[in-house]
C-alpha positions, 0 to 999 in steps of 0.5 A: 500500500502506498505511503505517498499522497499527491496533492494538486489542489488546495492541499498543495499548501503543506500548512493546510494539510498539517492543520487537517491532521495528516501526519507526513515525514517529508514533502517534495514536488511531483508530476502526473502525466496524462491529465490536466488541471480543471476547476470543474468540481462544484464547491458545496459551500459556494456552488458558483465556484470550482475546486481542483480536479484532474481531467484525462488529457494525454498531452498534458501534465499536472504538477503538485506536492507529494507528501510522504505519509507517516504510514499508509493509514494516514490517507484516510484522514484526508478522505473526510476532507475530500468527502470520499466517495461522494465528492472525490474518489481516491485512486492510485496513480504513478507520479514522477518525482526527481528521476523516480516514478512512484505510486501515490494516492490522489483524488478525482472528482465524481462526475456527478459534482462537476460542472463546466465554466466554474472558476476558483475563489482567490482564497482557494487558489492561494492554497495552490500557490502556496505549493510554489517551492515544489513547482516549476517556475512555468507551472507556478506562473500558469497557476498565477494567471488563473482567473478567479470569481472574485478578482 
């Protein structure tokens, strides 16, 4: 079972993850190929706003933050925040970190809670931008240009 968790949305903010009680030993950057970042998961609290999701796209890749968890059972703590299996399903993917390809848990939004044309709130996007130390310059700049509903 994997001890790694790949975060591509608001959990790219290590402080947020620690506040949520997830215990991890180290943090690094990682890339998941074959997907693109979308903000099409409808927010439960603000239905006109979107949260991060992964959409299959062979030509794209998503960068994120890779957490080495204290043990495999730690991922269950995140399920509560992701409202698994209602809002997101937890899946194992293969990410690249440095020169290694490793298996890690990540989340995909349930199609029943996705909707086209959504944008994130600025406070939500700021959590993604907090992952800056683990992202390439290009990817960080691309995230910085995302239009938010409250800009």
